[in-house]
N, C-alpha and C positions, 0 to 999 in steps of 0.2 A: 419314759415317754420323750420322745425327740423333741427337742428345743423348736418353738416356732420361729420360722422365717420373720424377720423384722419387715413390716411393711413400709414403703417408701412411696412418696408421691410419684404422680404420674411425671411431673416434670424430671424429677431427680432419676426416673427409670429410664425417660430417654436420654438423659446425660449419660447414664451408664451404658446403655446400648451404643451409642456413639464413640463412647471411649473404647470398647472392647472391638467395636467394628473397625476403628481407626488402625489399631494396632494389628489386626488381622490382614484388612486390606494391603496395609504398607510391606506386611512380611510375605503375603501369598500373592496379591493381586487381585483385581475383581473376580476374575474367572475362577480363580484356585481357593476362593473362600465361599462356603456355604452360609446360607442364613441359619442352618442347623448349627454349625459351629459356633457361630455369632451367640445365639442364643443359648446354647450350653454354656458358654464361658461367661456370658451376662447372668446366668442362673436364672433364666425365664424360659418359657416354652415358646415355640415359634408364633403361635396364636397371638401372643402379647407384642411380639416384635411387629407382626403385620399390624396390630392395632395402633401402633404408633408410626410406621413406615410401610406403604402400601406395597413395596416391591424393593428388591435389592438394589435397584437403581436408584430408587427414592433415598435410600440409607446412605449409599455411596455420596452422593449429591450433599446430604446433609452432613457428612463427616468432611467434605470439602468447603462447604459453606461455613462451618463452624471454625476451621482452621482459618479462613480468610478473614473472618470477622475478628478473631483473636489478633491475627497478624495487624490488622487495619487498627484496632483499639491501642496497639503500642506504638503507634507511629505511622501515620497515614502516608504514603509515597506519594498517592493521588493528588493530596492537598499540597504537599511539597512542590509538585510539579506545576500544579494551577496558579499558587502563589509566585514562584518565580516567573511562571508564563507571563503574568500580568506586569511583573516589574522591570523584567528583561534588562538589567544591569550588566554591562558588558565585563566588568571587574570581577563577577561573580560567577563567570562561566564555570570555571574549574571547580569552585567549592559547591556548586550546584549538580554536575554530573558525578562529583565525587561522592556526594551525599547519597544521590539516587542508587549508585553503585554500592556503597556501604550499606543502605538500608536493605537493599535484596540480598547481600552476603549474611548480614546479621539475622536478618529474619529466617533464612535458611539454617543457619547454625543452632538457632534456639527451637526451630520445629522441623527437623530433618524428614519427618514422615510427610510433609506435605509436598517436597519434591518426588518423593518416592510414589505417591499417589497419583501424581499428575503423570509420571513417566509411565506408569504401569497403565494408567487409561490409555495414555496415546499409544504404547506398544502394543495394547490388546485391540486397537482400532475400535475403542467403545465410543458410542456418542457421546458419552458424558466429557470425554476430553474435548470435544468441540464446543460443548456448552460451556465449559470452564473457561476455554480459550476466549471464547467470545465475550464471556461476563466479564472477566479478570484481566487477562492479558492485553487486549487490543485497547482497553482503555488508557493502559499506560502509553502505549504506542501513539494512540491519537493525541495525548496531552503533550507528550514530549516532542512529536512532530510540530504542534502547534508553536513551542517555544522555538523549535529550530527555524521554522519557517519566518518567526518574528526576528530572529537574529541575521537571516538571510537578508531580510527585506531593510534592515539597518545597515547592510553591509559588512557586517562582522563574519557572516560565515560564507563558505563558497556556495553558490547555486547549485542545487541538485534536488533530487525528489526529497523533500523533508521528512516522509513515511520511511523511505528505505534507510536513510541517515539516522532515523530514531532506531529501526531495528537493527542496525548494525552495532550501534552502542549496547543496547540491550543485549545483544548477540554474544559481545565480548564478554559481558559480566556473566551471562548465562553459562557460556563455554566453560570460564573458570570455575562456576560454582558447581556445574555438573561434574566434571573431571574430578574436582575436590571430594563431591559427596561419593562417587561412585569408588574413588580409590582410597579414600579415608585418610585420617590424620596418621603421618608416619610413612606413607607411600607416595606422597605427594608433596612437592616442597612447600615448607610452612612459612607463610607470611601473614602479617597482621591485615585485617581486613582494610584498615585505614590504608596502609601502605599500597595493597592491591587497587582499592577504589582510586587513589589518586594518581596512582601509575596509568591505569586503563583510561582515565579522564584525560590526562595529559597526551598521551598516545591518539586517542581519537580527536581531541581538539587540534592536535598538530596537523592532523588532515584535514579538519574542517575549517580553520580560519581563515579568512581570505587574504589574500596577497596583494602586496602593496605594488606600486609601478615598476619597482626595481626587483621585484620576485622576493623581497623579504616578507616573512610573514608577519602581520599587523598584531602588535601587543596590546 
């Protein structure tokens, strides 16, 4: 007689399905992955899968949402930005921007499937990429823009559109992160996350710091 399959709770079953879906979506994309494949590898039938998730879109979002919450629980970058935006200490600018960059890079190394899932959804022009973008990415931009706006008002940063300035910094970090992730270790120059973060922060601040009357950058 075949051994009976061990019954697990509904909550554990949901976690199991998300774990399987995360790997398949990251490897094959949204369109390239079927709910049948997910159900088979999770060792459930599709009826059970749809009992937990009403659609493939809902399951994909659950994967992204779970990864986002895991990333935030290990160090919330939004909290860091909000805290520094309130303090606005000029001597801490480099440490502040380097910490943001290092946090982004460290999270990507720890959970590489997150970036792959986001890129797949964007390349496939799926509506979920816009939902992800509005829910997670624009929050960082808005908080960082608020900090930059405060530094401009204090006369420490050059006057320009603060949101574009925020996007330019995140863009620097994001480009490095994407190229490293796509090419992989051994094919892209190896630098520590700390060195990369501090270098990018210094380059960006070099262009943002206000100039004194004689043309020198204010320290």
